[in-house]
SERO-41882 format. One record per residue (C-alpha): chain; x, y, z; residue in one letter. Coordinates in pm, 1 decimal. Layout:
# residues N
+---+----------+----------+----------+---+
| c |        x |        y |        z | r |
+---+----------+----------+----------+---+
| A |        X |        Y |        Z | a |
...
+---+----------+----------+----------+---+
# end
This chain:
# residues 235
+---+----------+----------+----------+---+
| c |        x |        y |        z | r |
+---+----------+----------+----------+---+
| A |     27.8 |     29.9 |     11.7 | x |
| A |    279.9 |    249.3 |    113.7 | x |
| A |    409.8 |    187.8 |   -263.2 | x |
| A |     47.0 |    234.4 |   -467.0 | x |
| A |     26.4 |    577.3 |   -202.6 | x |
| A |    431.6 |    698.3 |   -264.2 | x |
| A |    336.3 |    705.2 |   -692.2 | x |
| A |      9.2 |    858.8 |   -658.6 | x |
| A |    101.8 |   1107.5 |   -388.1 | x |
| A |    403.3 |   1211.1 |   -628.5 | x |
| A |    189.9 |   1226.8 |   -953.6 | x |
| A |    -79.8 |   1405.7 |   -789.1 | x |
| A |    175.8 |   1658.6 |   -591.2 | x |
| A |    357.4 |   1743.4 |   -899.8 | x |
| A |     67.7 |   1813.7 |  -1137.5 | x |
| A |   -131.6 |   2034.3 |   -846.0 | x |
| A |    269.5 |   2242.5 |   -862.1 | x |
| A |    159.7 |   2312.3 |  -1237.3 | x |
| A |   -107.0 |   2642.2 |  -1187.5 | x |
| A |    178.4 |   2768.7 |   -880.5 | x |
| A |    408.3 |   2764.5 |  -1183.7 | x |
| A |    182.1 |   3056.6 |  -1388.4 | x |
| A |    212.5 |   3215.1 |  -1050.5 | x |
| A |    597.3 |   3148.6 |  -1035.3 | x |
| A |    592.7 |   3303.6 |  -1405.3 | x |
| A |    432.6 |   3627.0 |  -1314.3 | x |
| A |    611.9 |   3689.2 |  -1036.9 | x |
| A |    963.3 |   3669.8 |  -1238.1 | x |
| A |    917.8 |   3943.8 |  -1396.6 | x |
| A |    839.5 |   4162.1 |  -1067.2 | x |
| A |   1078.9 |   4017.9 |   -813.8 | x |
| A |   1457.8 |   4062.2 |   -761.8 | x |
| A |   1652.6 |   3738.4 |   -879.9 | x |
| A |   1737.8 |   3685.9 |   -520.7 | x |
| A |   1369.8 |   3720.5 |   -391.3 | x |
| A |   1254.6 |   3451.6 |   -697.1 | x |
| A |   1480.9 |   3197.6 |   -625.9 | x |
| A |   1339.3 |   3195.3 |   -244.3 | x |
| A |   1031.5 |   3185.1 |   -333.1 | x |
| A |   1106.8 |   2909.7 |   -563.3 | x |
| A |   1306.3 |   2720.8 |   -317.8 | x |
| A |   1081.2 |   2778.8 |    -65.6 | x |
| A |    804.6 |   2533.3 |   -247.5 | x |
| A |   1058.5 |   2324.7 |   -420.7 | x |
| A |   1143.3 |   2247.4 |    -41.3 | x |
| A |    797.9 |   2171.0 |     67.8 | x |
| A |    717.5 |   1965.5 |   -233.4 | x |
| A |   1010.4 |   1714.1 |   -172.8 | x |
| A |    958.2 |   1698.4 |    209.9 | x |
| A |    627.0 |   1523.8 |    114.6 | x |
| A |    812.9 |   1318.8 |    -92.7 | x |
| A |   1039.3 |   1173.3 |    174.3 | x |
| A |    848.8 |   1183.1 |    425.5 | x |
| A |    596.7 |    959.4 |    273.9 | x |
| A |    863.0 |    707.1 |    172.6 | x |
| A |    858.4 |    661.2 |    557.8 | x |
| A |   1255.5 |    640.7 |    583.7 | x |
| A |   1397.5 |    799.4 |    890.7 | x |
| A |   1690.2 |   1041.8 |    791.3 | x |
| A |   1951.5 |   1164.1 |    998.5 | x |
| A |   2169.9 |   1426.1 |    942.2 | x |
| A |   2462.6 |   1558.9 |   1047.7 | x |
| A |   2700.8 |   1838.1 |    985.1 | x |
| A |   2479.6 |   2163.1 |    875.6 | x |
| A |   2715.8 |   2358.7 |   1056.7 | x |
| A |   2957.1 |   2281.2 |    779.5 | x |
| A |   2782.6 |   2506.0 |    535.1 | x |
| A |   2961.1 |   2821.7 |    460.5 | x |
| A |   2723.8 |   3103.7 |    329.1 | x |
| A |   2879.8 |   3139.0 |     -1.6 | x |
| A |   2822.5 |   2939.7 |   -308.9 | x |
| A |   2953.9 |   2572.0 |   -280.3 | x |
| A |   2978.0 |   2288.3 |   -537.7 | x |
| A |   2771.0 |   2027.5 |   -295.8 | x |
| A |   2973.1 |   1671.3 |   -445.5 | x |
| A |   2803.5 |   1379.4 |   -343.8 | x |
| A |   2801.8 |   1011.4 |   -409.7 | x |
| A |   2430.4 |    854.0 |   -549.5 | x |
| A |   2264.0 |    583.8 |   -427.4 | x |
| A |   1901.5 |    652.7 |   -536.3 | x |
| A |   1676.3 |    846.0 |   -735.6 | x |
| A |   1569.9 |    962.6 |   -365.5 | x |
| A |   1901.7 |   1146.3 |   -341.2 | x |
| A |   1808.2 |   1459.7 |   -486.1 | x |
| A |   1497.9 |   1464.4 |   -291.6 | x |
| A |   1684.4 |   1458.2 |     15.7 | x |
| A |   1914.4 |   1771.5 |    -84.8 | x |
| A |   1658.1 |   1931.2 |   -145.9 | x |
| A |   1433.4 |   1879.4 |    151.3 | x |
| A |   1684.5 |   1847.0 |    409.4 | x |
| A |   1954.7 |   2108.5 |    292.8 | x |
| A |   1809.4 |   2435.9 |    306.8 | x |
| A |   2070.6 |   2641.3 |     73.1 | x |
| A |   1970.4 |   2699.4 |   -246.7 | x |
| A |   2087.9 |   2481.1 |   -514.7 | x |
| A |   2053.6 |   2380.5 |   -855.6 | x |
| A |   2194.0 |   2000.8 |   -944.6 | x |
| A |   2339.1 |   1858.3 |  -1290.6 | x |
| A |   2128.3 |   1646.8 |  -1410.0 | x |
| A |   2061.7 |   1359.2 |  -1646.7 | x |
| A |   1917.1 |   1526.0 |  -2003.4 | x |
| A |   1563.5 |   1224.0 |  -1959.3 | x |
| A |   1432.3 |   1466.9 |  -1683.5 | x |
| A |   1344.6 |   1698.4 |  -1945.3 | x |
| A |   1092.6 |   1420.8 |  -2066.6 | x |
| A |    875.0 |   1482.8 |  -1763.7 | x |
| A |    628.4 |   1762.4 |  -1754.3 | x |
| A |    617.6 |   2091.6 |  -1497.9 | x |
| A |    928.2 |   1861.5 |  -1268.1 | x |
| A |   1162.1 |   2020.0 |  -1576.2 | x |
| A |   1045.4 |   2363.5 |  -1546.3 | x |
| A |   1087.8 |   2352.3 |  -1181.2 | x |
| A |   1429.1 |   2233.7 |  -1218.9 | x |
| A |   1544.7 |   2489.5 |  -1458.3 | x |
| A |   1414.6 |   2777.6 |  -1249.9 | x |
| A |   1657.3 |   2645.4 |   -946.1 | x |
| A |   1927.8 |   2666.4 |  -1184.4 | x |
| A |   1945.9 |   2296.6 |  -1257.7 | x |
| A |   2172.8 |   2181.7 |  -1629.8 | x |
| A |   2097.3 |   1898.4 |  -1776.6 | x |
| A |   2377.9 |   1675.0 |  -1959.6 | x |
| A |   2380.2 |   1383.7 |  -2216.1 | x |
| A |   2698.7 |   1195.0 |  -2096.5 | x |
| A |   2684.1 |   1017.7 |  -2438.7 | x |
| A |   2752.9 |   1360.9 |  -2640.3 | x |
| A |   3108.0 |   1512.6 |  -2537.7 | x |
| A |   3028.0 |   1823.4 |  -2685.6 | x |
| A |   2721.6 |   1897.5 |  -2504.7 | x |
| A |   2871.2 |   1754.4 |  -2185.8 | x |
| A |   3157.1 |   2066.3 |  -2174.7 | x |
| A |   2864.5 |   2270.3 |  -2284.1 | x |
| A |   2706.9 |   2237.0 |  -2011.2 | x |
| A |   2985.0 |   2195.8 |  -1766.6 | x |
| A |   3022.2 |   2583.9 |  -1884.4 | x |
| A |   2685.6 |   2672.3 |  -1769.4 | x |
| A |   2736.4 |   2510.9 |  -1444.4 | x |
| A |   3034.6 |   2732.4 |  -1425.1 | x |
| A |   2851.1 |   3026.6 |  -1491.8 | x |
| A |   2597.6 |   2985.2 |  -1220.8 | x |
| A |   2855.4 |   2908.4 |   -985.0 | x |
| A |   3061.6 |   3204.7 |  -1029.1 | x |
| A |   2707.9 |   3415.1 |  -1023.6 | x |
| A |   2678.6 |   3288.7 |   -644.4 | x |
| A |   2448.7 |   2994.9 |   -663.0 | x |
| A |   2523.8 |   2670.0 |   -523.2 | x |
| A |   2506.3 |   2329.2 |   -749.8 | x |
| A |   2500.3 |   1959.2 |   -652.9 | x |
| A |   2713.0 |   1721.8 |   -855.9 | x |
| A |   2702.9 |   1360.7 |   -863.4 | x |
| A |   3039.4 |   1240.1 |  -1048.4 | x |
| A |   2985.6 |    909.4 |  -1030.2 | x |
| A |   2705.6 |    988.2 |  -1327.2 | x |
| A |   2453.3 |    759.3 |  -1213.0 | x |
| A |   2324.6 |    554.7 |   -911.6 | x |
| A |   2532.7 |    327.0 |   -692.2 | x |
| A |   2203.8 |    157.7 |   -674.7 | x |
| A |   2387.9 |      9.6 |   -348.7 | x |
| A |   2684.2 |     94.7 |   -118.3 | x |
| A |   2965.0 |     52.9 |   -390.2 | x |
| A |   3086.3 |    310.0 |   -512.1 | x |
| A |   3125.8 |    410.8 |   -886.9 | x |
| A |   3407.6 |    575.8 |  -1063.9 | x |
| A |   3418.0 |    958.6 |   -948.7 | x |
| A |   3439.4 |   1152.2 |  -1340.7 | x |
| A |   3717.5 |   1424.8 |  -1262.2 | x |
| A |   3557.3 |   1634.9 |  -1534.3 | x |
| A |   3273.5 |   1723.2 |  -1251.8 | x |
| A |   3523.8 |   1889.5 |  -1031.8 | x |
| A |   3616.4 |   2157.4 |  -1309.0 | x |
| A |   3258.8 |   2309.5 |  -1195.5 | x |
| A |   3457.8 |   2381.5 |   -876.0 | x |
| A |   3818.4 |   2484.4 |   -987.5 | x |
| A |   3706.8 |   2647.1 |  -1318.6 | x |
| A |   3481.9 |   2891.2 |  -1052.8 | x |
| A |   3699.5 |   2906.8 |   -745.9 | x |
| A |   3415.2 |   2799.3 |   -519.7 | x |
| A |   3425.3 |   2564.6 |   -191.8 | x |
| A |   3378.8 |   2169.8 |   -228.3 | x |
| A |   3161.5 |   2049.3 |     13.1 | x |
| A |   3136.6 |   1680.6 |     30.6 | x |
| A |   2845.4 |   1442.8 |     93.4 | x |
| A |   2790.7 |   1082.6 |    222.1 | x |
| A |   2427.2 |    967.5 |    142.6 | x |
| A |   2386.2 |    626.6 |    332.4 | x |
| A |   2118.7 |    403.1 |    280.9 | x |
| A |   1877.6 |    581.8 |     14.5 | x |
| A |   1894.4 |    292.0 |   -180.7 | x |
| A |   1730.1 |     96.0 |     72.9 | x |
| A |   1390.6 |    313.0 |     -2.2 | x |
| A |   1342.9 |    221.6 |   -352.3 | x |
| A |   1639.8 |     51.7 |   -492.6 | x |
| A |   1678.5 |   -219.9 |   -266.8 | x |
| A |   1330.2 |   -367.0 |   -346.7 | x |
| A |   1302.4 |   -365.0 |   -700.7 | x |
| A |   1114.4 |    -46.3 |   -690.0 | x |
| A |    898.5 |    -86.2 |   -443.6 | x |
| A |    877.9 |    173.8 |   -163.8 | x |
| A |    969.2 |     35.6 |    216.5 | x |
| A |   1109.7 |    299.7 |    511.2 | x |
| A |   1429.9 |    271.6 |    577.7 | x |
| A |   1699.9 |    433.4 |    795.5 | x |
| A |   1904.1 |    730.6 |    581.0 | x |
| A |   2259.0 |    860.3 |    711.8 | x |
| A |   2362.4 |   1211.8 |    508.2 | x |
| A |   2725.9 |   1350.6 |    639.7 | x |
| A |   2761.8 |   1710.3 |    527.9 | x |
| A |   3183.9 |   1728.0 |    574.7 | x |
| A |   3386.2 |   2036.9 |    564.0 | x |
| A |   3443.2 |   2205.6 |    298.3 | x |
| A |   3756.9 |   2208.3 |     79.3 | x |
| A |   3876.4 |   2536.6 |    -85.5 | x |
| A |   3996.5 |   2528.4 |   -440.3 | x |
| A |   4069.3 |   2867.3 |   -490.5 | x |
| A |   4461.4 |   2819.4 |   -443.0 | x |
| A |   4473.3 |   2443.4 |   -595.6 | x |
| A |   4827.8 |   2359.9 |   -757.6 | x |
| A |   4821.8 |   2118.3 |  -1029.4 | x |
| A |   4896.2 |   1855.2 |   -819.3 | x |
| A |   4632.0 |   1917.9 |   -559.9 | x |
| A |   4361.9 |   1968.3 |   -888.0 | x |
| A |   4501.9 |   1637.3 |  -1017.7 | x |
| A |   4455.4 |   1499.7 |   -670.9 | x |
| A |   4106.0 |   1660.8 |   -561.0 | x |
| A |   3879.0 |   1390.7 |   -749.6 | x |
| A |   4047.8 |   1097.6 |   -519.3 | x |
| A |   4049.7 |   1310.9 |   -208.8 | x |
| A |   3716.1 |   1396.6 |   -183.6 | x |
| A |   3584.5 |   1030.4 |   -316.5 | x |
| A |   3794.3 |    924.8 |      9.6 | x |
| A |   3596.0 |   1173.8 |    253.6 | x |
| A |   3273.9 |   1068.4 |    132.4 | x |
| A |   3334.8 |    682.1 |    163.4 | x |
| A |   3454.9 |    715.2 |    536.3 | x |
| A |   3091.2 |    677.8 |    621.4 | x |
| A |   2977.0 |    414.9 |    436.1 | x |
+---+----------+----------+----------+---+
# end
């Protein structure tokens, strides 16, 4: 029953945000960019909270005090489809995501994601991927935080995929701090159960920020492995 309820709730609440998009479009013309992003973030966060609470999962988050006031690049492992909702619901700092281009096929959701400064990457198209990275760098330089999952796809378990070094250019080119994040157990909500929703304990650890402002070439080369090892410590 929980699974049926969750999928229905996801669909219905997403559709119900449709009219709010019309309000957002009007407000966008009459609000500052900062105020508009706060307005959008509040709506998206409430929607994400509904999704994570409806799963019945118990979320344990630590290290919120490690998040700087300035724009950052959150770098996280990726276990589940729930990971984006976890970031939106539990980390109040406004942020966009480097997301798969397939999300553009989902009406309403794609518009909300565009509004929160998401970029959409086609990892099969190297040229398009490079262009998206440049878009992300600009967003970060403009003072907006972003989230990237450098594995590129869900691990669907407590294993790790390869951390792609190109993802870290978002931080090294924009000179914003990297905040490593460990998500442990989110796959147990859905992926471990053949997409049936089951309650689970999920642990989110936000690690201390890593400055990228004055890295040497050697430090930039070592950065992906350094961040990966920090994230792995809590798995």
